[in-house]
Structure formats: structure tokens, C-alpha cells
C-alpha positions in Angstrom: 101.3 69.2 122.1 98.7 67.2 123.9 100.8 66.8 127.2 101.1 70.5 127.0 97.6 71.0 127.0 96.9 68.3 130.1 99.3 70.6 131.7 97.3 74.2 130.7 94.4 72.1 132.5 96.3 71.2 135.4 97.4 74.5 136.4 93.9 76.0 135.2 92.5 73.3 138.1 95.3 74.6 140.9 94.6 78.6 139.9 90.6 79.0 140.5 90.8 82.4 138.4 92.7 80.9 135.4 89.4 78.3 134.5 87.2 80.6 132.8 90.1 81.7 130.5 90.9 78.3 129.7 89.0 77.4 126.6 90.8 80.5 125.2 94.5 79.0 126.6 93.6 76.1 124.2 93.0 78.5 121.2 96.0 80.6 121.9 97.8 76.9 122.1 97.5 76.5 118.4 98.7 79.7 117.2 102.2 79.6 119.4 103.8 79.5 115.7 102.0 81.7 113.5 101.1 78.9 110.9 99.7 81.5 108.3 104.0 82.0 106.8 106.3 78.7 107.3 110.1 79.3 107.5 110.1 76.5 105.8 108.4 77.8 102.3 110.6 80.5 102.0 113.2 78.9 99.1 114.7 82.3 98.2 117.4 83.8 100.6 117.0 87.6 99.9 117.4 89.7 102.1 114.7 92.6 101.7 115.9 94.8 104.1 119.3 95.1 102.7 119.6 98.9 102.4 116.6 99.6 105.1 117.3 102.9 106.9 117.2 100.3 110.2 117.8 97.1 109.0 117.0 95.4 112.2 113.6 96.9 113.4 111.7 93.4 113.0 111.3 90.6 114.3 112.0 87.4 113.2 110.3 84.3 113.4 112.5 82.8 116.4 111.9 85.7 118.0 108.4 85.7 117.9 107.6 81.8 118.7 110.2 83.1 121.6 108.0 86.1 122.9 104.4 84.3 123.0 106.0 81.4 123.9 106.9 83.2 127.1 103.1 84.7 127.4 102.4 81.2 127.3 104.5 80.1 129.6 103.7 82.3 131.8 99.9 82.3 131.6 100.2 86.3 130.0 97.2 86.0 128.0 96.7 89.9 127.2 100.2 90.1 126.7 100.4 87.6 124.2 96.6 88.8 122.3 98.4 92.3 122.5 101.6 91.0 120.4 99.4 88.8 118.2 96.9 91.6 117.6 100.4 93.7 116.5 101.7 91.1 113.8 98.5 89.9 112.3 96.9 93.1 111.9 100.1 95.4 111.3 98.1 98.5 113.1 99.8 100.9 114.8 99.9 100.7 118.7 98.2 103.8 118.7 94.8 101.8 117.0 95.1 99.5 118.8 94.7 100.6 122.5 93.9 104.2 121.8 94.5 107.1 122.7 93.1 109.5 125.7 90.3 110.5 125.7 89.5 107.3 124.2 86.6 109.5 122.0 88.2 110.0 118.9 91.0 107.2 118.6 89.2 104.5 120.6 91.3 101.8 120.3 90.2 98.6 119.4 86.6 96.6 120.3 84.8 93.8 120.6 81.8 96.2 118.2 84.7 96.3 115.3 85.2 92.7 114.5 82.4 92.3 112.2 81.0 88.9 110.9 82.6 88.4 107.8 86.2 88.8 109.6 87.1 91.8 109.0 87.9 94.6 111.4 87.3 98.2 111.9 89.9 100.6 112.9 90.6 103.7 113.6 93.9 104.5 111.0 95.4 107.2 111.7 97.5 109.9 109.6 101.0 110.1 110.3 101.7 112.8 108.3 102.4 116.5 110.3 101.0 119.6 109.2 102.6 122.4 108.4 102.1 125.6 109.1 104.1 127.8 106.6 104.4 127.0 102.8 107.7 126.0 100.7 108.1 130.0 100.1 107.9 130.5 104.1 104.8 132.6 104.1 102.6 131.0 106.7 99.6 129.4 106.2 95.8 130.8 106.3 94.3 129.4 109.5 91.0 127.6 106.7 94.1 126.2 105.2 95.2 124.6 108.5 92.1 123.3 109.5 91.3 122.0 106.4 94.4 119.9 107.0 93.2 118.8 110.7 90.5 117.9 109.6 92.3 115.3 106.8 95.0 114.7 109.1 92.1 112.9 111.9 91.3 109.5 111.8 89.4 107.7 109.3 87.2 104.2 110.6 88.4 101.7 107.8 87.9 98.0 107.8 90.8 95.6 107.3 91.1 92.3 106.6 93.0 89.9 109.0 93.0 85.8 108.9 91.2 83.6 110.0 92.3 82.2 112.7 93.5 85.3 114.4 90.0 86.4 114.0 88.6 83.5 115.5 91.0 83.9 118.6 90.5 87.3 119.3 86.6 86.3 119.4 87.6 83.5 122.2 89.6 85.6 123.8 86.7 88.3 124.0 84.1 86.3 125.2 85.9 84.9 127.9 87.6 88.0 129.6 83.6 89.3 129.0 84.9 92.8 127.7 81.8 94.8 126.1 81.2 95.8 123.8 82.4 99.1 123.7 84.8 97.9 125.8 88.6 98.3 125.2 90.4 95.4 124.3 93.4 96.7 125.6 92.8 99.2 128.4 96.4 100.2 128.4 98.4 102.8 126.8 100.5 102.8 124.7 103.5 103.6 126.4 102.9 100.7 128.9 102.8 98.5 126.1 106.1 99.7 125.3 106.8 98.4 128.5 105.5 95.0 127.6 106.8 94.3 124.5 110.6 95.4 126.1 110.3 93.2 129.1 109.0 90.1 127.3 112.0 91.0 124.8 114.4 91.0 127.7 112.8 87.5 129.3 113.5 86.6 126.0 116.9 87.9 125.4 115.9 89.7 121.8 117.7 92.8 121.7 119.4 94.5 118.8 122.0 96.9 118.8 121.9 100.7 119.5 118.2 100.2 119.1 115.5 99.9 121.5 112.5 97.2 121.3 109.1 99.3 121.0 105.5 98.8 119.3 106.4 99.5 116.0 108.7 96.7 115.3 105.8 94.5 114.6 104.3 97.2 111.9 107.4 96.2 109.8 107.4 92.7 110.9 104.6 91.6 108.8 105.6 93.1 105.4 109.5 91.8 105.9 107.3 88.1 106.3 104.9 88.7 103.9 107.9 89.9 100.8 109.8 87.0 102.3 107.7 84.3 101.9 105.9 85.7 98.4 109.2 86.2 96.5 107.7 86.1 92.6 104.6 88.0 93.4 105.0 91.6 92.1 101.3 92.4 93.3 102.8 91.8 97.4 103.6 95.7 97.4 100.5 97.0 96.4 98.8 94.7 99.0 101.0 95.7 101.8 100.5 99.2 100.8 96.7 98.5 101.1 97.1 96.7 104.3 99.4 99.3 106.2 97.9 102.1 104.7 100.7 103.9 102.8 99.6 106.9 101.5 102.7 106.7 98.9 104.1 103.2 97.1 107.3 104.8 97.6 106.9 104.1 101.7 105.7 100.3 100.7 109.0 99.9 98.4 111.0 100.5 101.3 111.0 96.9 102.6 111.9 95.4 99.1 114.9 96.3 98.6 117.8 93.5 96.9 121.2 93.0 97.0 123.3 93.0 94.0 123.9 89.1 94.2 119.7 89.1 94.2 119.7 90.8 91.2 122.2 88.5 89.6 120.4 86.0 90.2 117.7 87.2 88.7 119.1 87.8 85.3 120.9 84.0 85.4 117.5 82.9 85.7 116.2 84.9 83.4 118.9 83.6 80.4 119.7 80.8 81.3 119.9 77.3 79.2 117.5 74.9 79.1 
């Protein structure tokens, strides 16, 4: 690690424009592998995605490590932080980069970081507004207006791990991002293109499926479940972290095979 850090410093000296980012590069290096979840700590070979509609719509730890290392090696610090933000927060891409005209969906800004280690996001409502009732009649304009108001993004504080919070703060400071400026001044479409490019460079692909930013939103709960196989409360934590209105949505991440259930029964009734 010391040799790699020395290499980063030498490269920064050779390229003056990188000098201001030297500190944040050293901080980012420490998080090449998400240390909050250790693969060796996962004891139970449970396939939580056995009957999910899109079983491969998330990244495993080796894939994330490869993408982070690629960004680090190529000095793509913004892309590194974008990837890490999607992974560590579980937020939708529009909640991170915002959406034009950036007055309602403003995206992540330095002023959204709170001293207690929490981050304030514009949480989006995914439910589609239905213009007709179940009987097929048109809804009144008053009812539709209430539905539109309810669908407006809500400002909510969300917890993140301390390591990521410190890295994000270091990135903001070293990049000189002003208080109300977007941390990632790119569009949602551009963010998807970046993730696809990085995945392609790392030879990460999915059969009959496109790589996209939303896969990181699936990745966080899958990792949490795999790292906490015996903790029933983790589903509630995931529901609140991802702002699922219905626990049934969260339960789609918690799928077990018949062999998993059989093992649990054997553990329950096995002799001492």
C-alpha cells in the first residue's frame, strides 16, 4: 500500500493539475474495497436472489472492487466518488445528480452534508399517478393535484457510514465545490454512460441486460442481507434506507432456496 501511495504522489508531481487532488486521492485509496462489509465474514452460502425477477441486477464485491480500482488507477476521482456514492447510499441516480431545471430535484450538494454524519437527499416517489379509478372513471382535477403534490420529492436525512462521509467531505474540499453547487454536475444519462464504460473496461457484463446506475441500489441491500443472514431486523433497516413504501418491495431481496430452508430446519432440530 505504501508503494502505491508513493506512486500516486509521484504522478501528481509530474502532472501539476493533480496536485490539488493529492490529499483526496490518498483518502480514496483507503476505500478501494468497501471495508464496512468483508467477504470473508459471510459464513452462510445463501442465494438471496434465487427468485428475483432480475437475479443478476446487482454487482458482487469483486466487480465493485474492479471498478473502483480502475477509477483509482486512471485518476478518475469524480467517477470513483460517483460510483462509491451510489453504492454506499443506495440512492437513485436522480437523487444524486439531480434533474433539470435543478430547482425541485437539485441533486447532492455540500450544504446537504450535516455535521452529525447524515446527508439530506430529495427522495423521489416512484409510484405512477393514475388518472382513472378502478371502475374506469376519470379522476377529478382536485384528486390529481393532490396526487401530484404527494409525488413531489421529500427532503429527508439519510445515514451513511463514517468512512464514506469523510471521503465525500474530503472530495468536496479538494475540488473546491461551493455550498450550493452540485457535487456531480452531470445528467442522469451521462452517469449511466460512465457506469457502462467503466463496467466495459473491467469486462463486467450481464446477459440480455444493460449495466446501469440503478444496479447499485440493488447492490446495497443484497450485501446487507448476505452480511447479516441471522438478523431479521435488517429488512426493516433496508426498507427505511431505501424508502420503500411497502415492505413487500423490500422482501424481494430476501429470497431463499429450498436447500436454505432445509438447512434451517436441520439446525433447529439437530441434536446437541
